[in-house]
C-alpha positions in Angstrom: 28.4 -140.9 24.0 30.1 -139.3 27.0 30.1 -141.4 30.2 28.8 -139.6 33.3 31.0 -139.5 36.4 30.2 -142.1 39.0 29.1 -139.4 41.5 26.4 -138.2 39.0 25.4 -141.7 38.0 24.9 -142.9 41.6 23.8 -139.5 43.0 20.4 -139.6 41.3 19.9 -143.1 42.6 20.7 -142.1 46.1 18.4 -139.1 45.9 15.5 -141.3 44.6 16.2 -143.8 47.4 16.2 -141.0 49.9 12.8 -139.7 48.6 11.4 -143.3 48.7 12.6 -143.6 52.3 10.8 -140.4 53.2 7.6 -141.8 51.5 7.8 -144.8 53.7 8.5 -143.0 57.0 5.0 -141.4 57.0 3.0 -144.6 56.5 5.2 -146.5 58.9 4.8 -143.9 61.6 1.0 -143.8 60.9 0.9 -147.6 61.3 2.6 -147.3 64.7 0.1 -144.6 65.7 -2.8 -146.7 64.7 -1.5 -149.7 66.6 -0.8 -147.5 69.6 -4.3 -146.1 69.6 -5.7 -149.6 69.2 -3.4 -151.0 71.9 -6.2 -153.0 73.5 -6.5 -155.0 70.2 -2.9 -155.2 69.2 -0.9 -155.4 72.4 -3.2 -157.5 74.6 -5.6 -160.4 74.1 -8.1 -159.1 76.7 -10.2 -156.9 74.3 -12.2 -157.3 71.2 -14.3 -155.0 68.9 -16.8 -157.6 67.8 -18.9 -157.8 71.0 -21.9 -156.1 69.3 -25.2 -157.7 68.4 -25.0 -157.2 64.6 -21.3 -158.0 64.4 -21.4 -161.2 66.4 -24.6 -162.5 65.1 -24.3 -161.5 61.4 -21.0 -160.0 60.3 -18.5 -162.4 61.9 -20.4 -165.5 60.7 -20.4 -164.0 57.2 -16.7 -163.5 57.4 -16.3 -167.1 58.5 -18.4 -168.4 55.7 -16.3 -166.5 53.1 -13.1 -167.7 54.7 -14.2 -171.4 54.4 -15.3 -170.8 50.7 -11.9 -169.2 49.9 -10.1 -172.0 51.6 -12.0 -174.5 49.5 -10.9 -172.6 46.4 -14.4 -171.2 45.7 -15.5 -167.6 45.4 -18.5 -167.2 47.7 -21.2 -166.4 45.1 -23.9 -168.5 46.9 -24.6 -169.1 50.6 -26.1 -172.5 51.0 -26.4 -172.2 54.8 -29.2 -169.6 55.3 -32.8 -169.6 54.0 -32.2 -172.8 52.1 -29.6 -171.0 49.9 -29.3 -167.4 48.9 -27.2 -165.4 46.4 -24.4 -164.2 48.7 -23.0 -161.7 46.2 -26.4 -160.2 45.4 -27.2 -159.6 49.1 -24.5 -156.9 49.2 -22.5 -158.3 52.1 -18.9 -157.5 51.0 -17.9 -160.6 49.1 -16.8 -158.4 46.2 -14.6 -156.2 48.2 -10.9 -156.9 47.4 -9.5 -155.3 50.6 -11.3 -158.0 52.7 -9.9 -160.9 50.8 -6.5 -161.0 52.7 -8.4 -161.9 55.9 -9.7 -165.1 54.2 -6.4 -166.1 52.8 -4.2 -165.3 55.8 -5.7 -167.6 58.4 -3.5 -170.8 58.7 -6.1 -173.4 59.4 -9.0 -174.4 57.3 -11.0 -176.2 60.0 -10.8 -173.8 62.9 -13.0 -170.7 62.9 -11.7 -167.2 62.7 -9.7 -166.2 65.8 -10.4 -163.1 67.7 -6.7 -162.1 67.1 -7.2 -162.3 63.4 -10.4 -160.2 63.6 -8.7 -157.6 65.8 -5.8 -157.1 63.3 -8.3 -157.0 60.4 -10.1 -154.2 62.2 -6.8 -152.3 62.8 -5.9 -152.9 59.1 -9.1 -151.2 57.9 -8.5 -148.2 60.1 -4.9 -148.0 59.0 -5.9 -147.9 55.4 -8.4 -145.1 56.1 -5.8 -143.1 57.9 -3.2 -143.7 55.2 -5.5 -142.6 52.4 -6.5 -139.5 54.3 -2.8 -138.8 55.0 -2.1 -138.9 51.3 -5.0 -136.6 50.7 -3.6 -134.0 53.1 -0.1 -134.3 51.7 -1.4 -133.8 48.2 -3.1 -130.6 49.4 0.3 -129.2 50.4 0.1 -129.7 54.2 3.1 -130.6 56.3 3.8 -134.2 57.1 2.9 -133.7 60.8 -0.4 -132.1 59.9 -1.0 -134.8 57.3 -0.4 -137.5 59.9 -2.9 -135.7 62.2 -5.4 -135.5 59.4 -5.2 -139.2 58.6 -5.4 -140.1 62.3 -8.4 -137.9 62.9 -10.3 -139.2 59.8 -9.8 -142.8 60.9 -10.6 -142.5 64.6 -12.9 -139.6 65.0 -16.6 -139.3 64.0 -18.4 -142.1 62.2 -15.3 -143.9 61.1 -13.9 -144.1 64.6 -17.2 -145.4 66.1 -18.4 -147.7 63.4 -18.0 -151.5 63.9 -19.5 -152.9 60.7 -16.7 -154.0 58.3 -18.8 -153.4 55.2 -19.4 -149.7 56.2 -15.7 -149.2 57.1 -14.8 -150.6 53.6 -16.5 -147.7 51.8 -15.5 -145.0 54.4 -11.8 -145.8 54.0 -11.8 -145.2 50.2 -13.5 -141.8 50.4 -10.2 -139.8 50.7 -8.8 -141.4 47.6 -11.9 -140.4 45.6 -11.4 -136.7 46.6 -7.6 -136.9 46.2 -7.7 -137.8 42.5 -10.8 -135.6 41.9 -9.0 -132.5 43.2 -6.0 -133.3 41.1 -8.1 -133.3 38.1 -9.6 -130.0 39.0 -6.1 -128.5 39.4 -5.4 -129.4 35.9 -2.9 -132.2 36.7 -3.5 -135.0 34.2 -7.2 -134.2 34.2 -8.8 -137.2 32.6 -6.4 -139.8 34.1 -7.1 -138.5 37.7 -10.9 -138.2 36.9 -10.8 -141.9 35.9 -8.9 -142.9 39.0 -11.4 -141.0 41.2 -14.2 -142.9 39.5 -12.3 -146.2 40.0 -12.1 -145.7 43.8 -15.7 -144.5 44.0 -16.6 -147.8 42.2 -14.5 -149.8 44.7 -16.4 -148.1 47.5 -19.6 -149.6 45.9 -18.0 -153.0 46.2 -17.6 -152.7 50.0 -20.9 -154.4 50.8 -23.1 -151.6 52.0 -25.0 -149.1 49.9 -25.6 -146.2 52.2 -22.1 -144.6 52.3 -21.5 -145.1 48.6 -24.8 -143.4 47.8 -23.9 -140.4 50.0 -20.3 -140.3 48.7 -21.6 -140.4 45.1 -24.0 -137.6 45.9 -21.1 -135.5 47.3 -19.0 -136.1 44.2 -21.9 -135.1 42.0 -22.5 -132.0 44.0 -18.8 -131.0 43.7 -19.0 -131.5 39.9 -22.2 -129.5 39.6 -20.6 -126.6 41.5 -17.5 -126.9 39.3 -19.5 -126.8 36.1 -21.6 -123.8 37.3 -18.6 -121.8 38.6 -16.3 -122.4 35.6 -18.7 -121.5 32.8 -15.9 -120.8 30.3 -14.5 -124.3 30.8 -17.8 -126.1 31.4 -17.3 -128.6 28.5 -14.1 -129.9 30.0 -15.6 -130.1 33.4 -18.5 -132.0 32.0 -16.1 -134.4 30.2 -14.3 -135.0 33.5 -17.7 -135.7 35.2 -18.6 -138.2 32.5 -15.2 -139.9 32.9 -15.7 -140.3 36.6 -19.3 -141.6 36.1 -18.1 -144.1 33.5 -15.4 -145.7 35.6 -17.6 -145.6 38.7 -20.3 -147.6 36.9 -17.8 -150.0 35.4 -15.8 -150.8 38.6 -18.9 -151.1 40.7 -20.3 -153.8 38.4 -19.2 -156.8 40.4 -21.5 -155.7 43.2 -24.2 -153.5 41.6 -25.2 -155.9 38.7 -25.9 -158.9 41.0 -27.4 -156.6 43.6 -29.8 -155.2 41.0 -30.8 -158.8 39.9 -31.4 -159.8 43.5 -33.3 -156.7 44.4 -36.0 -157.5 41.8 -36.4 -161.1 43.1 -36.2 -160.5 46.8 -37.7 -158.5 49.7 -35.9 -156.8 52.6 -36.6 -155.6 56.0 -36.2 -151.8 56.5 -37.7 -151.2 59.9 -41.3 -151.8 59.1 -43.4 -154.7 60.4 -43.3 -156.3 56.9 -40.6 -156.6 54.2 -40.6 -154.5 51.1 -39.7 -155.2 47.4 -37.6 -153.2 45.0 -40.6 -151.2 43.6 -41.9 -150.4 47.1 -41.0 -147.0 48.4 -39.5 -146.9 51.9 -41.7 -144.6 53.9 -40.0 -141.3 54.8 -40.8 -141.8 58.5 -38.0 -144.5 58.5 -35.6 -141.8 57.4 -37.0 -139.4 60.0 -36.5 -142.0 62.7 -32.9 -142.5 61.7 -31.9 -138.9 61.4 -29.3 -137.0 63.4 -31.3 -135.0 65.9 -30.5 -131.3 66.4 -30.2 -131.8 70.2 -27.2 -134.0 69.5 -25.2 -131.2 67.9 -23.3 -130.9 71.2 -22.0 -134.4 70.6 -19.6 -133.0 68.1 -17.4 -131.7 70.9 -18.9 -133.3 74.0 -20.2 -136.9 73.8 -22.6 -136.5 76.8 -26.3 -137.3 76.9 -26.5 -137.2 73.1 -28.5 -139.5 70.9 -26.1 -139.6 68.0 -22.6 -139.9 69.4 -21.2 -140.8 66.0 -20.7 -137.1 65.4 -18.0 -136.8 68.1 -14.7 -135.3 66.8 -13.6 -133.5 70.0 -12.9 -129.9 71.1 -9.4 -129.8 69.7 -10.3 -131.1 66.2 -13.3 -128.8 66.0 -11.2 -125.8 67.1 -8.5 -126.6 64.6 -11.1 -126.8 61.8 -12.5 -123.4 62.8 -9.0 -121.9 62.8 -8.4 -123.2 59.3 -11.6 -121.7 58.1 -10.8 -118.2 59.4 -7.1 -118.1 58.6 -7.0 -119.9 55.2 -10.4 -119.2 53.7 -8.6 -117.9 50.5 -7.4 -121.5 49.8 -9.9 -123.2 47.5 -9.6 -126.6 49.2 -10.5 -125.0 52.6 -13.7 -123.6 51.1 -14.5 -126.9 49.5 -14.0 -129.0 52.6 -15.9 -126.5 54.7 -18.9 -126.7 52.4 -18.5 -130.5 52.3 -18.6 -130.7 56.2 -21.5 -128.3 56.5 -23.5 -130.2 53.7 -22.8 -133.5 55.4 -23.9 -132.2 58.8 -27.1 -130.5 57.5 -28.2 -133.5 55.4 -27.6 -135.8 58.3 -30.5 -134.0 60.1 -32.7 -135.9 57.6 -36.3 -135.3 58.7 -35.3 -132.0 60.3 -34.1 -130.7 57.0 -36.5 -130.0 54.2 -33.8 -130.2 51.6 -33.2 -133.9 52.6 -36.9 -134.5 52.0 -36.7 -133.0 48.5 -33.7 -135.2 47.6 -35.6 -138.2 49.0 -38.5 -137.4 46.7 -36.5 -136.6 43.5 -33.2 -138.5 43.4 -33.1 -142.2 42.3 -31.7 -144.6 45.0 -31.6 -141.8 47.6 -34.6 -143.2 49.4 -33.0 -146.7 49.6 -30.3 -145.4 52.0 -32.9 -144.8 54.8 -30.3 -143.7 57.5 -29.6 -140.0 57.1 -27.4 -139.9 60.2 -24.7 -141.6 58.2 -24.3 -138.4 56.2 -22.0 -137.6 59.1 -19.4 -139.6 57.1 -19.3 -136.6 54.7 -18.9 -134.2 57.6 -15.9 -136.3 58.8 -14.5 -136.3 55.3 -14.5 -132.5 55.4 -13.4 -131.8 58.9 -10.3 -134.1 59.0 -8.4 -132.1 56.3 -9.6 -128.9 57.9 -8.1 -129.9 61.3 -4.8 -130.8 59.6 -4.8 -127.3 57.9 -5.6 -125.7 61.2 -2.6 -127.4 62.8 -0.3 -125.8 60.1 -2.1 -122.5 60.7 -1.0 -122.4 64.3 2.5 -121.8 63.0 2.0 -120.1 59.7 -0.6 -117.6 61.0 0.6 -117.3 64.6 0.3 -113.5 64.3 -3.3 -113.6 63.1 -5.9 -112.0 65.3 -7.8 -115.2 64.9 -5.5 -116.9 67.4 -6.4 -114.4 70.1 -9.9 -115.9 70.0 -8.5 -119.4 69.3 -7.2 -119.6 72.8 -10.0 -117.7 74.6 -12.8 -119.9 73.2 -11.4 -123.3 74.2 -10.5 -121.9 77.6 -14.0 -120.6 78.2 -15.5 -123.7 76.7 -13.4 -126.0 78.9 -14.2 -124.0 82.0 -17.9 -124.1 81.1 -17.8 -127.8 80.6 -16.2 -128.4 84.0 -18.8 -126.1 85.6 -21.5 -128.1 83.9 -20.0 -131.3 85.1 -20.0 -130.0 88.6 -23.6 -128.9 88.3 -25.0 -132.0 86.6 -25.5 -134.1 89.8 -27.5 -131.2 91.3 -29.9 -131.4 88.4 -29.9 -135.2 88.5 -28.8 -135.2 84.8 -27.6 -138.6 83.6 -24.4 -138.8 81.7 -20.7 -139.7 82.0 -19.5 -136.9 84.3 -15.9 -138.2 84.1 -16.0 -137.7 80.3 -17.3 -134.2 80.9 -14.4 -133.3 83.2 -11.9 -134.8 80.7 -13.4 -132.8 77.8 -13.2 -129.6 80.0 -9.5 -130.4 80.9 -8.7 -130.9 77.2 -10.3 -127.6 76.2 -8.4 -125.7 78.9 -5.0 -127.3 78.0 -5.6 -126.6 74.3 -6.3 -123.0 75.1 -3.2 -122.7 77.1 -1.1 -124.2 74.3 -2.5 -121.8 71.8 -1.8 -118.9 74.2 1.8 -120.0 74.7 2.3 -120.4 71.0 0.7 -116.9 70.3 3.2 -115.4 72.7 6.0 -117.5 71.3 6.7 -119.0 74.7 6.9 -122.6 73.2 8.6 -123.8 70.1 6.2 -124.4 67.2 7.1 -128.1 66.8 6.6 -128.8 70.5 3.3 -127.0 70.4 2.0 -129.0 67.4 3.2 -132.3 69.0 1.3 -131.4 72.2 -1.8 -130.6 70.2 -1.6 -134.0 68.5 -1.1 -135.6 71.9 -4.3 -133.9 73.2 -6.3 -135.2 70.2 -4.8 -138.7 70.8 -6.0 -138.6 74.4 -9.4 -137.0 73.7 -10.3 -139.5 71.0 -8.8 -142.4 72.9 -11.2 -142.0 75.8 -14.2 -142.2 73.5 -13.5 -143.9 70.1 -11.3 -146.5 71.8 -14.0 -147.2 74.4 -15.9 -149.3 71.8 -13.3 -152.1 72.4 -14.9 -154.4 74.9 -13.3 -156.5 77.6 -13.6 -160.2 76.6 -14.2 -161.0 80.3 -17.6 -159.3 80.2 -16.9 -157.5 83.5 -20.1 -156.1 84.9 -22.0 -156.4 81.6 -23.6 -158.9 79.2 -21.6 -160.3 76.3 -22.5 -162.0 73.1 -19.1 -163.8 72.6 -20.3 -167.1 74.0 -22.6 -167.5 71.0 -19.4 -168.2 69.0 -18.5 -171.2 71.1 -21.4 -172.5 73.2 -23.0 -174.5 70.4 -19.9 -176.2 69.1 -20.9 -179.6 70.6 -24.2 -179.4 68.8 -22.5 -178.6 65.5 -20.1 -181.5 66.0 -23.1 -183.9 66.5 -24.9 -182.6 63.4 -21.8 -183.0 61.2 -21.5 -186.6 62.3 -25.0 -187.3 60.8 -25.3 -188.8 57.3 -25.7 -186.4 54.4 -26.0 -182.6 54.6 -28.5 -181.8 57.3 -30.8 -178.8 57.5 -31.9 -177.5 60.9 -34.4 -175.1 62.3 -32.2 -173.2 64.7 -34.9 -171.4 66.6 -33.0 -171.7 69.9 -30.2 -169.6 68.5 -32.4 -166.5 67.9 -30.8 -164.0 65.6 -27.4 -165.7 65.6 -26.4 -167.0 62.1 -25.4 -170.5 63.4 -25.4 -171.8 59.8 -22.7 -169.5 58.5 -20.6 -169.8 61.6 -20.6 -173.6 61.8 -21.2 -174.4 58.1 -24.5 -176.1 58.7 -27.6 -175.5 56.6 -30.3 -173.7 58.5 -33.9 -172.9 57.6 -33.7 -169.1 58.3 -31.1 -166.5 59.1 -30.4 -163.0 60.3 -30.0 -160.6 57.5 -31.6 -157.8 55.5 -33.4 -159.7 52.8 -34.5 -163.1 51.4 -35.7 -164.2 47.9 -39.5 -163.8 47.4 -40.0 -167.4 46.1 -38.7 -168.8 49.4 -40.8 -166.5 51.4 -43.9 -167.6 49.5 -43.6 -171.2 50.9 -45.0 -170.4 54.4 -41.7 -171.7 55.7 -42.7 -171.5 59.5 -45.3 -174.2 59.0 -44.4 -177.9 59.8 -45.5 -179.1 56.4 -43.3 -176.5 54.6 -40.3 -177.5 56.9 -40.8 -181.1 56.1 -40.8 -180.3 52.4 -37.6 -178.3 52.8 -35.8 -181.2 54.4 -35.5 -179.7 57.9 -34.4 -182.8 59.6 -33.6 -181.3 63.0 -35.0 -178.6 65.3 -32.7 -176.9 67.8 -34.9 -175.7 70.6 -35.3 -175.5 74.4 -39.0 -176.2 74.1 -40.7 -179.6 74.5 -40.8 -181.9 71.5 -43.8 -182.5 69.2 -45.3 -185.9 68.5 -43.4 -186.1 65.3 -40.0 -185.4 66.9 -37.4 -187.4 68.7 -34.8 -186.1 71.2 -31.4 -187.3 69.9 -29.0 -184.9 71.6 -28.8 -182.3 74.3 -26.1 -179.6 74.2 -24.2 -178.2 77.1 -26.0 -174.9 76.4 -29.3 -176.5 77.3 -30.4 -176.6 73.6 -32.2 -179.8 72.6 -31.6 -181.4 69.2 -34.9 -182.9 68.0 -35.1 -185.1 65.0 -38.1 -184.4 62.7 -39.1 -187.9 61.7 -41.4 -186.8 58.9 -38.9 -184.5 57.2 -38.3 -185.2 53.5 -34.8 -186.2 52.3 -32.7 -183.3 50.9 -33.3 -184.7 47.4 -35.8 -187.2 46.1 -37.6 -188.4 42.9 -41.3 -188.0 42.0 -43.1 -189.7 39.2 -46.1 -187.5 39.1 -46.1 -183.8 38.1 -49.1 -181.5 38.2 -49.6 -177.8 37.5 -51.2 -175.3 39.9 -53.5 -172.7 38.4 -52.0 -169.8 40.5 -49.6 -169.1 43.4 -52.5 -169.1 45.7 -53.7 -172.5 44.4 -50.2 -173.9 44.9 -50.0 -172.7 48.5 -53.4 -174.1 49.2 -52.4 -177.5 47.9 -49.2 -177.5 49.9 -51.2 -176.7 53.1 -53.7 -179.5 52.4 -52.9 -182.6 54.4 -54.4 -184.8 51.6 -51.7 -183.6 49.2 -48.6 -185.8 49.1 -45.7 -183.6 48.1 -43.3 -186.6 48.6 -44.7 -188.3 45.5 -46.1 -185.4 43.5 -44.3 -182.4 42.0 -46.3 -179.2 41.9 -45.4 -176.6 39.3 -46.7 -173.2 38.3 -45.5 -173.8 34.7 -46.4 -176.5 32.3 -45.0 -179.7 33.7 -42.9 -182.3 31.8 -44.1 -185.8 31.1 -42.9 -188.5 33.5 -43.6 -192.2 34.1 -45.1 -194.1 37.0 -43.2 -197.1 38.4 -42.4 -198.9 41.6 -39.3 -200.1 43.4 -36.4 -198.7 45.3 -34.6 -195.7 43.7 -31.5 -193.7 44.7 -31.0 -190.0 45.0 -28.0 -189.0 47.1 -25.9 -185.9 47.4 -22.3 -187.0 46.9 -20.4 -183.7 46.7 -21.3 -180.2 47.8 -19.6 -176.8 47.9 -20.7 -173.2 48.2 -21.6 -172.9 44.5 -22.2 -176.6 43.5 -24.1 -179.7 44.3 -23.5 -183.2 42.8 -26.2 -185.9 43.1 -25.9 -189.6 42.2 -29.2 -191.1 41.1 -30.8 -194.4 40.0 -34.3 -194.4 38.5 -36.5 -197.2 37.5 -38.3 -195.0 35.0 -38.5 -191.4 33.9 -39.1 -189.0 36.7 -38.2 -185.6 38.2 -35.3 -185.2 40.7 -36.1 -182.5 43.3 -33.5 -180.7 45.3 -34.8 -178.8 48.3 -32.6 -175.8 47.7 -33.9 -172.4 46.5 -34.2 -171.9 42.7 -32.5 -168.7 41.5 -31.3 -167.4 38.1 -27.7 -168.5 37.4 -28.1 -172.1 38.5 -27.3 -174.5 35.7 -27.7 -178.3 35.6 -25.9 -181.1 33.8 -27.0 -184.7 33.6 -24.1 -187.0 32.7 -22.3 -184.0 31.3 -25.2 -182.8 29.1 -27.1 -179.5 29.9 -30.5 -179.9 31.5 -33.4 -177.6 32.2 -34.1 -176.7 35.8 -37.8 -176.5 36.8 -39.2 -174.8 39.9 -41.2 -177.4 41.8 -43.4 -175.8 44.6 -42.4 -172.4 43.1 -39.1 -172.2 44.9 -37.1 -175.4 44.7 -35.0 -177.0 41.9 -36.1 -180.0 39.7 -34.5 -181.8 36.8 -36.1 -184.5 34.6 -34.2 -187.8 34.4 -34.6 -191.0 32.3 -34.4 -194.5 33.6 -31.0 -195.7 34.8 -28.1 -194.3 36.7 -27.2 -190.6 36.4 -24.8 -188.0 37.8 -26.6 -184.7 38.2 -24.5 -181.6 38.8 -25.9 -178.2 39.8 -23.5 -175.2 39.5 -24.1 -171.6 40.3 -22.8 -169.6 37.4 -24.7 -166.3 37.4 -24.5 -164.2 34.3 -24.9 -161.1 36.5 -21.7 -161.9 38.4 -19.9 -162.7 35.2 -21.0 -159.4 33.5 -20.2 -157.5 36.8 -16.7 -159.1 37.1 -15.9 -158.2 33.4 -17.1 -154.6 34.1 -15.0 -154.3 37.2 -11.9 -155.7 35.6 -12.3 -153.5 32.5 -13.0 -150.5 34.7 -9.9 -150.9 36.9 -7.6 -151.7 33.9 -9.1 -148.9 31.9 -8.7 -146.3 34.6 -5.1 -147.3 35.1 -4.5 -147.3 31.4 -5.9 -143.8 31.0 -3.8 -142.5 33.9 -0.7 -144.1 32.5 -1.3 -142.9 29.0 -1.8 -139.3 30.1 1.3 -139.4 32.3 3.4 -140.7 29.4 2.0 -138.1 27.1 2.7 -135.2 29.6 6.2 -136.5 30.2 7.3 -136.4 26.6 9.8 -133.7 25.8 8.5 -130.9 23.6 10.7 -130.5 20.4 10.9 -126.9 19.3 12.2 -125.6 16.0 15.2 -123.4 15.5 
């Protein structure tokens, strides 16, 4: 062998290191841009993004519950704090989403709740990932680095992504660019099946995010792209069909950790969808719910001017919209421009929901489509199309500066800006409500953009300077709207929900000092999930659904609450005769002890069978029926013995997914635990498996013989195990297919002489 010169040996390494450095520059710069845009969250402690009813009352408590479970070395499969226990993974709340797990592992203290600083950085982290993935998509389409940076920034901070506060919705939105990145690579013939598999993998990860609406719409968009591909490439339709099947296969596999438990839960639960009553899995959601949540045509102006519009989530700004239009008219011959234009238009038209007959046809014919129920979130597909178009338009300002299109490109925003300013001046005369300052700013941005394009058209300004100025205008325009969702923590001149996170801490401290795990009726807290936030079991909760067996217990009644072991009521109302005032919080909430409440676990020595669910409920409501000594089943009951004397049933250990009870019985009986029965719970008595009965149709019961026993309940759902295996196999399989195809394509071809 001949040794290579040192210059050649190290030259390749230097070149690779240089390329790697350039690969890092873009993401690093993008991170700084995101931090700068979110300066209220990253550079000060005065603002927060969570001051929203759903976020404060539901999402942040969920994140806190997951953090505590992870810190206790448990995966949050079951939530014991709401509705007497519910399958947390099945409720589709984001527990299966890997990109959220760092938040739960990074917080230093186990005992303290999530800090606002940690939540702020988590929010910025999600937006940075969305911007980064869109940046990679634009680079992969051949755009310049500056245009790609703009495309990533626009996708993350304009439109629905920029104005959405719910973490589970952001989780699916940020992965959408990667789905299209690998899908378009497959269409270009670049490692077709490997990239089709990776596209399906990221679409499956989007299904793990914790909300079903965006994944449904994104899946529909991918399906539509494949249908067009198959129809337009008739000669190669078999290969296109094979790519589609590959994407579907890996989407189904990777999504398993969320979709399989969610499917199990959906058949055993009901959820609220905007009606006056909850609906089950087989119940169709009325189309009027979709119509009420549609993007209204009168809000189309919100795309460029967020003023007096019902759906402001459509806002992308004048500059972004004009850049997208420039890309359409100057680069229509590029296949990706046609694709993203169609994607944006389809998303916008379908977001009209009840105003678009095509949406109604899809509602009536496509499986799962009717479960989404918020057509306005189709705007996420509009954003997915317009962000790359805006990036392409920025490049077109230089590459097509001699195009006649640019003559209109500067006249239109100038006229639009002047018209908006005139409208702002005229609005007070018509007593039209709206943010007039925002109107004036939009008009100014339009005028400045028109002047920039005019200067560029006449070559009066260097191309780089012009593009940087355009990017600065977008930064300012979006910053005065998307960044306005960050609220001042001081609640200056407005109401704030942040006190809910701290004002009940003295009550929580008192309840934790009481013996045994307590369960409370937190009626004074309203919709706030006090249980998840403070780690205290509550009778009810704020969420989309609850298991049907629990709902059948008539839980608001006093008798049902006594049965469920509701030992305290948190209220500002006067106490009942069966209640004692034991504590009064600084917030004015009284802690009343329910003296007739059952213990959390007890033993019965009489078991009877009800003839029907109605008969069971009638007996439970009958004051003559003693549920403390008699177990009531819908199934055939086991034989037990009658005896007297003191017995023991006490919870000794408890986690998110397990309960351990120490017992002592004088004769054979049934141990009852007042937690919700659900498939996946298994019981062991002194290490031996035991059957779990369903006393009162919703709780858990185990038959025990005379003597001392250690009873262990563990939540080990088959649905979660099957889903986890599917997801792991899907991720590993997609990576293996991509790696194998890369290795195969990189092998040198040996030709004969």
